[in-house]
VEXGUTOR-288927 format. One line per 2 residues: number of its first residue (from 0); their letters; for each residue x, y, z of N, C-alpha, C. Coordinates in steps of 0.05 Angstrom, whole numbers, plus 5000, padded with zeros to 4 digits. Example, Ala and Ser with C-alpha at 12.3 -4.5 7.8 and 13.67 -1.06 7.14 Angstrom:
0	AS	5264 4886 5156 5246 4910 5156 5264 4934 5156 ~ 5257 4955 5142 5273 4979 5143 5258 5001 5157
This chain:
0	MT	5249 4622 5388 5231 4643 5380 5243 4670 5387 ~ 5244 4689 5368 5255 4715 5373 5239 4731 5392
2	AN	5252 4748 5407 5238 4765 5427 5227 4790 5414 ~ 5237 4798 5391 5228 4823 5378 5201 4817 5364
4	PL	5179 4830 5372 5154 4824 5359 5154 4829 5329 ~ 5169 4848 5319 5170 4853 5291 5183 4829 5276
6	KR	5204 4819 5287 5216 4795 5275 5198 4771 5277 ~ 5183 4770 5298 5164 4747 5301 5143 4748 5279
8	LN	5135 4771 5270 5116 4773 5248 5128 4759 5223 ~ 5153 4764 5218 5166 4750 5196 5165 4720 5199
10	EL	5169 4710 5223 5168 4682 5228 5140 4670 5223 ~ 5120 4687 5226 5092 4679 5222 5084 4682 5192
12	GQ	5102 4692 5176 5097 4694 5147 5088 4721 5138 ~ 5089 4741 5155 5081 4768 5148 5106 4786 5146
14	SV	5110 4798 5123 5132 4817 5119 5124 4844 5130 ~ 5143 4858 5141 5138 4885 5151 5153 4905 5134
16	WY	5139 4923 5121 5151 4944 5105 5147 4971 5119 ~ 5164 4990 5112 5163 5017 5125 5147 5035 5107
18	DY	5126 5047 5117 5110 5065 5102 5121 5094 5105 ~ 5145 5097 5095 5160 5122 5100 5185 5121 5084
20	IR	5194 5143 5073 5220 5145 5060 5230 5173 5064 ~ 5256 5175 5070 5269 5201 5072 5299 5197 5068
22	RD	5312 5216 5057 5340 5213 5048 5359 5204 5069 ~ 5355 5214 5094 5374 5208 5115 5372 5179 5124
24	LY	5352 5164 5116 5350 5136 5123 5372 5120 5110 ~ 5377 5126 5084 5397 5109 5070 5424 5123 5068
26	TT	5426 5149 5074 5452 5162 5074 5467 5158 5101 ~ 5452 5148 5121 5464 5140 5146 5459 5110 5149
28	DK	5464 5099 5173 5460 5071 5178 5432 5065 5189 ~ 5414 5085 5188 5387 5081 5200 5372 5058 5187
30	LS	5372 5058 5160 5356 5038 5146 5369 5010 5149 ~ 5395 5008 5148 5408 4982 5151 5403 4971 5179
32	RL	5402 4989 5198 5397 4980 5226 5368 4970 5229 ~ 5349 4983 5216 5321 4973 5217 5319 4945 5205
34	IQ	5334 4941 5184 5335 4915 5170 5347 4894 5188 ~ 5370 4901 5200 5384 4882 5216 5371 4876 5243
36	DD	5363 4898 5257 5352 4895 5284 5323 4887 5285 ~ 5307 4896 5265 5278 4892 5267 5267 4875 5244
38	GL	5284 4866 5226 5274 4849 5205 5258 4864 5184 ~ 5262 4890 5182 5248 4906 5162 5255 4895 5134
40	SG	5234 4891 5117 5239 4877 5092 5228 4892 5068 ~ 5222 4917 5070 5213 4932 5047 5204 4960 5055
42	MT	5196 4976 5035 5190 5004 5040 5170 5013 5019 ~ 5151 5030 5028 5132 5042 5009 5133 5072 5011
44	SN	5126 5085 4989 5125 5114 4988 5100 5123 4974 ~ 5093 5148 4978 5070 5160 4964 5075 5190 4964
46	PT	5058 5205 4949 5063 5234 4948 5062 5248 4974 ~ 5045 5239 4993 5043 5251 5019 5070 5248 5035
48	IF	5081 5224 5033 5107 5219 5047 5129 5236 5035 ~ 5130 5237 5009 5151 5253 4996 5147 5283 5001
50	QK	5122 5291 5002 5116 5319 5007 5128 5328 5034 ~ 5125 5312 5054 5136 5318 5080 5166 5317 5080
52	AI	5177 5296 5067 5206 5292 5067 5221 5315 5053 ~ 5210 5323 5030 5224 5343 5013 5218 5371 5022
54	AE	5193 5377 5028 5185 5404 5034 5192 5413 5063 ~ 5194 5393 5081 5197 5401 5109 5225 5397 5120
56	TD	5244 5389 5103 5272 5386 5112 5290 5399 5091 ~ 5316 5401 5099 5335 5412 5080 5352 5390 5068
58	LY	5343 5365 5071 5359 5342 5061 5362 5342 5031 ~ 5343 5355 5017 5343 5354 4988 5352 5380 4975
60	DS	5360 5399 4991 5366 5426 4980 5388 5426 4960 ~ 5410 5411 4964 5432 5411 4945 5423 5399 4919
62	EI	5407 5378 4920 5397 5366 4895 5377 5385 4881 ~ 5361 5399 4896 5342 5418 4884 5358 5440 4870
64	RS	5380 5449 4882 5396 5469 4869 5409 5458 4844 ~ 5420 5434 4846 5433 5422 4822 5414 5416 4800
66	FG	5392 5402 4807 5372 5395 4787 5358 5419 4776 ~ 5353 5438 4794 5338 5461 4786 5351 5478 4764
68	EK	5378 5476 4763 5392 5491 4742 5387 5479 4715 ~ 5379 5453 4714 5375 5439 4689 5346 5432 4684
70	ER	5331 5426 4705 5303 5417 4702 5284 5439 4712 ~ 5272 5453 4694 5255 5475 4702 5228 5466 4710
72	AP	5218 5443 4700 5191 5434 4707 5192 5421 4735 ~ 5176 5430 4754 5177 5419 4781 5169 5389 4782
74	AR	5151 5380 4764 5144 5352 4763 5168 5334 4756 ~ 5184 5344 4737 5207 5328 4730 5228 5329 4752
76	LF	5230 5352 4765 5249 5354 4788 5241 5335 4810 ~ 5215 5334 4817 5206 5315 4838 5212 5287 4830
78	ER	5206 5280 4805 5211 5253 4796 5240 5245 4799 ~ 5258 5264 4793 5287 5258 4796 5293 5252 4825
80	LA	5282 5268 4843 5287 5264 4872 5276 5238 4881 ~ 5251 5232 4873 5238 5207 4881 5253 5182 4871
82	VE	5261 5183 4845 5275 5161 4834 5302 5156 4848 ~ 5315 5178 4855 5341 5176 4870 5336 5162 4897
84	DV	5316 5171 4912 5310 5159 4938 5303 5130 4936 ~ 5284 5124 4918 5275 5096 4915 5297 5078 4906
86	SR	5313 5086 4887 5334 5070 4876 5356 5064 4897 ~ 5363 5085 4912 5384 5081 4932 5374 5065 4956
88	AA	5349 5069 4963 5338 5052 4985 5336 5023 4975 ~ 5329 5019 4950 5328 4992 4939 5355 4978 4941
90	DV	5376 4994 4937 5403 4982 4939 5409 4972 4967 ~ 5399 4987 4987 5403 4978 5015 5387 4953 5020
92	FR	5364 4950 5008 5347 4927 5011 5355 4903 4994 ~ 5375 4908 4976 5382 4886 4957 5390 4860 4970
94	PV	5406 4861 4992 5412 4835 5005 5387 4820 5016 ~ 5367 4836 5024 5342 4823 5033 5328 4810 5009
96	YD	5328 4824 4987 5316 4813 4963 5330 4787 4954 ~ 5357 4788 4955 5372 4764 4947 5368 4741 4966
98	RA	5368 4746 4992 5363 4724 5011 5335 4712 5008 ~ 5316 4729 5002 5288 4720 4999 5282 4709 4971
100	RG	5303 4708 4954 5300 4697 4927 5279 4713 4911 ~ 5280 4739 4915 5262 4756 4900 5234 4759 4911
102	ND	5229 4749 4935 5202 4750 4947 5199 4773 4966 ~ 5220 4788 4972 5218 4810 4991 5240 4830 4985
104	GF	5242 4851 5001 5262 4871 4997 5256 4892 4977 ~ 5230 4899 4973 5221 4917 4953 5218 4946 4963
106	VS	5222 4965 4946 5215 4993 4951 5197 5002 4929 ~ 5176 5017 4937 5155 5025 4917 5156 5054 4911
108	IE	5151 5061 4885 5149 5088 4876 5122 5091 4861 ~ 5109 5113 4865 5081 5115 4854 5080 5133 4830
110	VA	5062 5125 4811 5057 5143 4788 5042 5167 4798 ~ 5043 5189 4784 5030 5214 4792 5000 5209 4796
112	PQ	4989 5217 4819 4961 5212 4825 4942 5224 4805 ~ 4950 5245 4791 4932 5257 4771 4926 5238 4748
114	LA	4941 5216 4746 4937 5196 4725 4919 5173 4734 ~ 4907 5176 4757 4891 5154 4768 4868 5145 4750
116	HD	4858 5163 4733 4836 5156 4715 4845 5157 4686 ~ 4871 5155 4681 4883 5156 4655 4899 5130 4650
118	TE	4887 5111 4636 4900 5085 4632 4926 5087 4617 ~ 4925 5100 4594 4949 5102 4577 4971 5119 4590
120	GT	4963 5141 4604 4982 5157 4617 4996 5142 4640 ~ 4980 5126 4654 4991 5110 4676 5011 5090 4665
122	IA	5004 5077 4643 5023 5057 4631 5049 5070 4624 ~ 5047 5093 4610 5072 5107 4601 5089 5115 4625
124	EA	5077 5126 4646 5093 5134 4669 5104 5110 4684 ~ 5089 5089 4687 5099 5065 4700 5123 5054 4685
126	QR	5122 5053 4659 5144 5044 4642 5169 5061 4647 ~ 5165 5087 4647 5187 5105 4651 5200 5103 4678
128	LW	5183 5102 4699 5194 5099 4726 5209 5073 4730 ~ 5198 5052 4719 5211 5025 4721 5238 5026 4707
130	KE	5240 5039 4684 5265 5041 4670 5285 5059 4684 ~ 5275 5081 4695 5293 5100 4709 5304 5088 4735
132	CN	5287 5074 4750 5297 5062 4775 5316 5039 4769 ~ 5310 5023 4749 5328 5002 4739 5338 4984 4762
134	RP	5320 4975 4779 5326 4957 4800 5306 4934 4800 ~ 5314 4909 4804 5295 4887 4804 5277 4887 4829
136	NV	5286 4901 4850 5270 4902 4874 5256 4929 4879 ~ 5248 4940 4856 5230 4964 4857 5202 4955 4848
138	MV	5182 4967 4860 5154 4963 4851 5143 4990 4843 ~ 5128 4991 4821 5114 5016 4814 5086 5014 4824
140	KI	5077 5035 4838 5050 5035 4849 5030 5047 4829 ~ 5009 5033 4825 4987 5042 4807 4961 5040 4823
142	PG	4945 5062 4824 4920 5060 4839 4901 5040 4826 ~ 4886 5026 4844 4868 5005 4834 4841 5017 4827
144	TA	4841 5038 4811 4816 5049 4801 4806 5033 4777 ~ 4782 5038 4767 4772 5024 4744 4791 5027 4720
146	EG	4802 5052 4717 4820 5057 4695 4848 5046 4701 ~ 4855 5042 4726 4881 5032 4734 4883 5002 4729
148	VP	4861 4987 4730 4862 4958 4727 4875 4949 4701 ~ 4866 4960 4678 4879 4951 4653 4908 4960 4651
150	AI	4915 4982 4663 4943 4991 4664 4960 4971 4680 ~ 4948 4962 4702 4962 4942 4719 4967 4917 4703
152	RR	4947 4908 4689 4949 4883 4674 4971 4886 4652 ~ 4970 4908 4638 4990 4913 4617 5018 4914 4628
154	CL	5022 4928 4650 5049 4931 4661 5060 4904 4671 ~ 5043 4889 4684 5051 4862 4694 5058 4844 4670
156	AE	5042 4846 4649 5048 4829 4625 5075 4837 4613 ~ 5083 4862 4617 5109 4872 4607 5132 4865 4625
158	GI	5126 4853 4648 5147 4845 4667 5154 4866 4688 ~ 5137 4886 4692 5141 4906 4713 5129 4897 4739
160	NI	5144 4900 4761 5133 4894 4787 5113 4916 4795 ~ 5090 4908 4803 5069 4927 4808 5057 4924 4837
162	NI	5056 4947 4850 5042 4950 4876 5016 4964 4871 ~ 4994 4950 4873 4968 4962 4868 4959 4977 4893
164	TL	4955 5003 4892 4948 5018 4915 4919 5027 4915 ~ 4910 5038 4937 4883 5049 4940 4862 5028 4934
166	LF	4865 5004 4945 4844 4983 4943 4827 4985 4969 ~ 4801 4985 4965 4783 4987 4988 4762 4964 4989
168	SV	4753 4955 4966 4732 4935 4965 4742 4908 4957 ~ 4729 4887 4966 4736 4860 4958 4731 4856 4928
170	AR	4710 4869 4918 4703 4866 4890 4726 4877 4872 ~ 4738 4900 4880 4760 4911 4864 4785 4894 4868
172	HR	4788 4883 4892 4811 4865 4897 4810 4841 4879 ~ 4786 4831 4875 4783 4808 4856 4790 4816 4828
174	EV	4784 4841 4820 4791 4850 4793 4821 4851 4790 ~ 4836 4861 4810 4865 4863 4806 4878 4835 4808
176	ME	4866 4817 4823 4877 4789 4822 4873 4777 4795 ~ 4850 4782 4783 4844 4773 4756 4864 4785 4736
178	AF	4870 4811 4739 4889 4824 4721 4917 4811 4724 ~ 4924 4804 4748 4950 4791 4753 4951 4763 4740
180	LS	4930 4748 4744 4929 4721 4733 4930 4721 4703 ~ 4914 4738 4691 4913 4739 4662 4939 4749 4650
182	AM	4952 4768 4664 4978 4778 4654 4999 4756 4655 ~ 4999 4740 4677 5018 4718 4680 5012 4696 4660
184	EE	4987 4691 4654 4980 4671 4634 4990 4679 4607 ~ 4988 4705 4601 4998 4715 4576 5028 4711 4573
186	RV	5043 4717 4595 5072 4713 4594 5080 4684 4592 ~ 5066 4667 4607 5072 4638 4606 5066 4628 4578
188	GS	5043 4636 4567 5036 4628 4540 5055 4636 4519 ~ 5069 4659 4523 5089 4669 4504 5117 4660 4511
190	KK	5118 4642 4531 5144 4631 4541 5164 4653 4550 ~ 5152 4673 4563 5169 4694 4575 5174 4688 4604
192	DV	5196 4698 4614 5203 4692 4642 5184 4705 4662 ~ 5175 4689 4681 5157 4699 4702 5170 4697 4730
194	SK	5194 4686 4731 5205 4680 4757 5212 4704 4775 ~ 5216 4727 4762 5224 4750 4778 5202 4771 4782
196	IR	5179 4766 4770 5157 4786 4773 5143 4783 4799 ~ 5139 4805 4813 5125 4805 4839 5105 4827 4839
198	SV	5083 4823 4854 5062 4843 4856 5049 4840 4884 ~ 5040 4863 4894 5025 4863 4919 4999 4879 4914
200	AS	4978 4872 4928 4953 4886 4926 4948 4900 4953 ~ 4952 4927 4952 4951 4942 4977 4922 4950 4985
202	FF	4913 4936 5005 4886 4938 5015 4886 4958 5038 ~ 4872 4980 5035 4872 5001 5056 4852 4993 5078
204	VS	4860 4997 5103 4845 4986 5125 4830 5008 5142 ~ 4845 5023 5158 4832 5040 5178 4814 5061 5165
206	RV	4820 5070 5141 4803 5090 5128 4774 5080 5124 ~ 4771 5053 5122 4744 5042 5119 4728 5049 5144
208	DT	4739 5045 5168 4725 5051 5193 4720 5081 5195 ~ 4740 5097 5187 4737 5126 5189 4712 5135 5173
210	NA	4708 5124 5150 4685 5131 5133 4659 5119 5144 ~ 4661 5093 5149 4637 5078 5158 4627 5088 5185
212	DK	4645 5093 5204 4637 5102 5230 4621 5128 5230 ~ 4629 5146 5212 4613 5171 5210 4585 5166 5202
214	KL	4581 5148 5183 4554 5141 5174 4539 5126 5196 ~ 4553 5108 5210 4540 5094 5231 4532 5112 5254
216	DA	4549 5131 5260 4543 5151 5282 4518 5167 5275 ~ 4516 5174 5249 4492 5189 5241 4467 5173 5245
218	VA	4468 5147 5238 4445 5129 5243 4439 5127 5272 ~ 4460 5124 5289 4456 5120 5318 4444 5145 5330
220	KN	4449 5168 5319 4438 5193 5330 4411 5201 5318 ~ 4402 5186 5298 4377 5192 5284 4353 5184 5301
222	TG	4340 5203 5313 4317 5197 5331 4293 5187 5316 ~ 4294 5189 5289 4272 5179 5273 4275 5149 5268
224	AS	4298 5137 5274 4303 5109 5270 4294 5093 5295 ~ 4288 5068 5291 4280 5051 5314 4304 5046 5332
226	ES	4299 5040 5357 4321 5035 5376 4337 5011 5368 ~ 4325 4991 5355 4340 4967 5347 4360 4974 5325
228	VR	4351 4992 5306 4369 5001 5285 4391 5018 5296 ~ 4385 5036 5314 4405 5053 5326 4426 5036 5342
230	SR	4416 5016 5356 4433 4999 5372 4452 4983 5354 ~ 4440 4973 5332 4456 4958 5313 4478 4975 5301
232	AR	4472 5000 5295 4492 5018 5284 4515 5023 5304 ~ 4508 5026 5329 4529 5030 5349 4547 5006 5352
234	AL	4535 4982 5350 4550 4957 5353 4569 4952 5329 ~ 4562 4964 5306 4579 4960 5282 4603 4978 5282
236	RG	4603 4998 5299 4625 5018 5298 4652 5004 5303 ~ 4671 5010 5285 4698 4998 5287 4700 4969 5278
238	KL	4679 4959 5265 4680 4930 5258 4685 4926 5228 ~ 4679 4947 5211 4679 4942 5182 4707 4939 5170
240	AI	4726 4954 5179 4752 4953 5167 4766 4926 5169 ~ 4766 4915 5193 4778 4889 5197 4762 4867 5183
242	AN	4735 4870 5184 4718 4850 5170 4724 4851 5140 ~ 4727 4874 5129 4732 4877 5101 4758 4865 5093
244	AR	4779 4870 5109 4806 4859 5103 4806 4828 5106 ~ 4792 4818 5125 4791 4789 5129 4777 4776 5105
246	LA	4756 4788 5096 4742 4777 5072 4760 4779 5047 ~ 4776 4800 5046 4795 4803 5023 4816 4781 5024
248	YQ	4825 4774 5048 4844 4752 5050 4832 4726 5043 ~ 4807 4722 5051 4793 4698 5044 4791 4695 5013
250	AY	4786 4718 5000 4785 4718 4970 4812 4711 4959 ~ 4833 4721 4971 4861 4715 4963 4866 4685 4965
252	EE	4859 4673 4988 4863 4645 4991 4848 4628 4971 ~ 4824 4637 4965 4807 4623 4945 4820 4624 4917
254	VF	4829 4648 4909 4840 4651 4882 4867 4637 4879 ~ 4885 4642 4899 4912 4631 4896 4914 4603 4907
256	GG	4892 4592 4917 4892 4564 4925 4877 4547 4905 ~ 4869 4559 4883 4853 4545 4863 4870 4533 4840
258	GR	4856 4519 4823 4870 4505 4801 4882 4523 4781 ~ 4869 4546 4776 4880 4564 4756 4908 4574 4763
260	FA	4911 4582 4789 4937 4590 4797 4957 4567 4799 ~ 4947 4543 4806 4965 4520 4808 4981 4516 4783
262	AL	4968 4520 4760 4982 4517 4735 5004 4538 4731 ~ 4998 4563 4740 5017 4584 4739 5040 4580 4758
264	KA	5033 4570 4782 5054 4565 4802 5074 4544 4792 ~ 5063 4524 4778 5081 4504 4766 5100 4516 4746
266	AG	5092 4538 4734 5109 4552 4714 5127 4572 4727 ~ 5126 4575 4753 5144 4592 4767 5133 4619 4776
268	VA	5107 4623 4774 5094 4648 4782 5090 4649 4813 ~ 5097 4671 4825 5093 4675 4854 5065 4688 4858
270	TQ	5054 4685 4882 5028 4696 4887 5030 4727 4889 ~ 5007 4739 4885 5004 4768 4888 4995 4772 4917
272	RP	5014 4779 4935 5007 4780 4963 4989 4804 4970 ~ 4971 4800 4989 4957 4823 5000 4976 4840 5017
274	LW	4973 4866 5015 4989 4884 5032 4969 4901 5047 ~ 4972 4902 5074 4954 4918 5090 4966 4946 5093
276	AS	4952 4965 5082 4960 4993 5084 4941 5008 5103 ~ 4950 5031 5111 4934 5048 5129 4926 5031 5154
278	TS	4946 5020 5167 4941 5003 5191 4945 5018 5217 ~ 4953 5044 5215 4955 5059 5240 4926 5067 5249
280	TK	4922 5069 5275 4896 5075 5285 4890 5104 5284 ~ 4868 5111 5271 4861 5140 5268 4842 5149 5291
282	DP	4826 5131 5302 4807 5138 5322 4818 5130 5350 ~ 4822 5149 5368 4834 5143 5394 4816 5124 5411
284	AY	4792 5119 5402 4775 5100 5416 4784 5071 5413 ~ 4801 5067 5392 4810 5040 5386 4839 5037 5396
286	PE	4847 5012 5403 4874 5007 5412 4894 5015 5391 ~ 4918 5022 5400 4939 5032 5382 4946 5013 5360
288	LY	4946 4987 5366 4954 4967 5347 4929 4950 5338 ~ 4906 4962 5339 4881 4949 5333 4881 4934 5306
290	YV	4889 4948 5285 4888 4936 5258 4912 4917 5253 ~ 4935 4925 5263 4959 4908 5258 4955 4880 5271
292	EA	4946 4880 5296 4943 4854 5309 4921 4836 5296 ~ 4900 4849 5287 4877 4833 5276 4884 4820 5249
294	LI	4904 4832 5235 4908 4823 5207 4935 4809 5203 ~ 4945 4797 5223 4970 4781 5220 4962 4756 5205
296	AP	4977 4751 5183 4970 4729 5166 4994 4720 5149 ~ 4996 4695 5143 5017 4685 5126 5014 4697 5098
298	DT	5037 4700 5084 5037 4710 5056 5025 4737 5053 ~ 5029 4754 5073 5019 4782 5071 5042 4801 5078
300	VD	5037 4827 5073 5054 4849 5080 5038 4868 5097 ~ 5051 4880 5117 5039 4902 5131 5058 4925 5129
302	TM	5050 4947 5116 5068 4970 5114 5060 4990 5135 ~ 5078 4994 5154 5073 5010 5178 5087 5037 5177
304	PP	5074 5059 5185 5088 5084 5189 5107 5081 5213 ~ 5126 5099 5216 5146 5096 5237 5134 5093 5265
306	ET	5113 5109 5271 5102 5108 5298 5090 5081 5304 ~ 5076 5069 5285 5064 5043 5289 5086 5022 5290
308	FD	5106 5024 5274 5129 5006 5273 5142 5005 5301 ~ 5147 5029 5312 5160 5031 5339 5142 5019 5360
310	AY	5116 5025 5358 5097 5014 5378 5096 4984 5378 ~ 5097 4972 5354 5096 4943 5352 5121 4931 5363
312	RD	5144 4943 5358 5169 4933 5369 5167 4933 5400 ~ 5154 4953 5411 5153 4957 5440 5133 4938 5453
314	HG	5109 4934 5442 5089 4918 5456 5070 4903 5437 ~ 5080 4894 5414 5064 4878 5397 5060 4850 5408
316	DP	5038 4838 5400 5031 4811 5409 5026 4793 5384 ~ 5048 4783 5372 5045 4769 5346 5030 4742 5349
318	KV	5009 4739 5333 4994 4714 5331 4977 4716 5306 ~ 4975 4695 5291 4958 4695 5267 4929 4697 5275
320	RI	4916 4718 5266 4888 4723 5274 4870 4728 5249 ~ 4881 4725 5226 4866 4732 5202 4840 4717 5198
322	HD	4839 4692 5208 4815 4676 5204 4796 4678 5228 ~ 4802 4695 5247 4784 4697 5270 4757 4709 5262
324	DL	4736 4696 5271 4709 4707 5268 4702 4716 5240 ~ 4705 4698 5220 4697 4704 5193 4667 4706 5190
326	SG	4653 4691 5206 4623 4694 5206 4616 4722 5215 ~ 4630 4732 5235 4625 4759 5244 4632 4780 5223
328	AR	4652 4774 5207 4659 4793 5185 4636 4795 5165 ~ 4625 4772 5158 4603 4772 5139 4578 4785 5152
330	DA	4575 4780 5177 4552 4792 5192 4554 4822 5193 ~ 4578 4833 5194 4582 4862 5196 4571 4875 5171
332	FQ	4576 4863 5147 4566 4875 5123 4536 4871 5120 ~ 4526 4849 5130 4497 4846 5131 4484 4868 5149
334	GL	4499 4874 5171 4489 4895 5189 4488 4922 5176 ~ 4507 4928 5158 4506 4953 5143 4480 4956 5128
336	AE	4473 4934 5115 4448 4935 5099 4424 4939 5118 ~ 4425 4927 5141 4403 4929 5160 4399 4957 5170
338	VA	4420 4973 5171 4418 5001 5181 4418 5020 5157 ~ 4415 5009 5133 4412 5025 5108 4437 5042 5103
340	VD	4461 5031 5108 4486 5044 5100 4496 5029 5075 ~ 4501 5044 5054 4509 5032 5028 4539 5027 5027
342	EK	4547 5001 5028 4576 4995 5027 4589 5005 5001 ~ 4575 5004 4979 4587 5013 4954 4593 5042 4955
344	QI	4576 5057 4969 4581 5086 4971 4605 5091 4988 ~ 4609 5075 5009 4633 5077 5026 4658 5074 5009
346	FR	4659 5052 4993 4683 5046 4977 4687 5067 4955 ~ 4665 5076 4943 4668 5097 4922 4679 5123 4934
348	EL	4669 5131 4957 4679 5155 4970 4708 5152 4978 ~ 4715 5129 4989 4743 5124 4997 4762 5126 4974
350	ED	4755 5114 4951 4772 5115 4928 4776 5144 4918 ~ 4753 5158 4917 4755 5186 4908 4771 5203 4927
352	EG	4767 5199 4953 4782 5214 4973 4812 5207 4973 ~ 4818 5181 4968 4846 5173 4967 4860 5186 4944
354	VK	4848 5186 4921 4861 5198 4898 4864 5228 4903 ~ 4844 5241 4914 4845 5270 4919 4867 5276 4940
356	KF	4869 5260 4960 4889 5265 4981 4917 5265 4970 ~ 4923 5244 4954 4949 5242 4942 4954 5264 4921
358	SD	4933 5271 4906 4935 5292 4886 4941 5319 4900 ~ 4927 5324 4922 4931 5349 4937 4960 5350 4948
360	SY	4970 5327 4958 4997 5327 4968 5017 5331 4946 ~ 5011 5319 4923 5029 5322 4900 5030 5351 4891
362	DA	5007 5364 4890 5006 5393 4882 5021 5410 4902 ~ 5017 5404 4928 5030 5419 4949 5060 5416 4947
364	LL	5069 5392 4940 5097 5386 4938 5109 5402 4915 ~ 5096 5402 4892 5106 5417 4869 5108 5446 4875
366	KA	5088 5457 4889 5089 5485 4897 5112 5490 4915 ~ 5116 5472 4934 5138 5476 4953 5165 5474 4939
368	LV	5168 5457 4919 5193 5455 4904 5199 5481 4890 ~ 5179 5493 4877 5183 5518 4863 5192 5540 4883
370	EK	5179 5541 4906 5186 5561 4926 5215 5556 4937 ~ 5221 5530 4942 5248 5524 4952 5269 5531 4932
372	EK	5264 5524 4907 5284 5529 4886 5290 5559 4884 ~ 5268 5575 4885 5272 5604 4884 5288 5614 4908
374	AI	5282 5604 4932 5296 5612 4956 5325 5605 4955 ~ 5331 5581 4944 5359 5571 4943 5374 5588 4923
376	RV	5362 5595 4900 5375 5611 4880 5382 5639 4891 ~ 5364 5650 4906 5368 5676 4918 5391 5676 4938
378	A	5390 5654 4954 5411 5651 4975 5438 5647 4962
């Protein structure tokens, strides 16, 4: 048994991906060392990550100068930079992909967040990004909004690897699993190759507690509520995110352990793995590795930001815990109803906030690119 807790997660069936990308990772040996020393097996990106990498460093200045002379639109300039990073990082991960026979070693690039409610626009951009990256171990990220689900299905049916992002509810998770199954059935029915298509369903974790805890705190402080209701609200604090993810994994096991998928598996289709996103702890009242430890599970991915990744290497305690206290998970949602907190409202707000957060980061990035390009030209 390996002594490195990160590598031990791999032995337990959970892939660890890096929720971070920056040019100096692959232009030096930093990324290859993370792969070799820690078993890192993939990477995710989003507009917020790119905004920090591009706007807050000088790593991209020469490309901004070069591209800026030809590409006047900041959105196209950003796309060029992102495609370069994702493609070259994917090249570093290619040996991982080959060793895993196409089951790992992926790098994700996201469609513009402004397209989250535009099905056709999402499809067109996903097709373009897939073509421009031109790597078998790239995934295109599409938000799991109502409008995103049909885009996800269409792109999967076309043979594009898809990372479904911004999933918060088990109900929406079931929708994207259905989109995956129906897309694969279409390909199998048309005798198209399915052996290389991979997809993950990125289920966001800590943000659920961030939202739910605020509502529970309001109930707990409501002097007009009974003491039993206030006590119940206090007891539910910090319980919803893990409960939600465990129920999502139970849904995954049900769907991909059933007869419908068995037929697809026989045709060479791989499962659509759950990916735990937003697993860093936001509330200092909870342990640093609270979400990571609770959601260790076979056939899953945990995408960790650098700080969480380093912390797990230092003092992680790997053990499969995904099935722990499932009755408690169901009870937590029953408890929400008992204290009159609407779970659907939580998930609706989280999806809206998630899209807005990425859209704001995207807008800030484009603005920073314009300012940087002007400064570089003047210099």
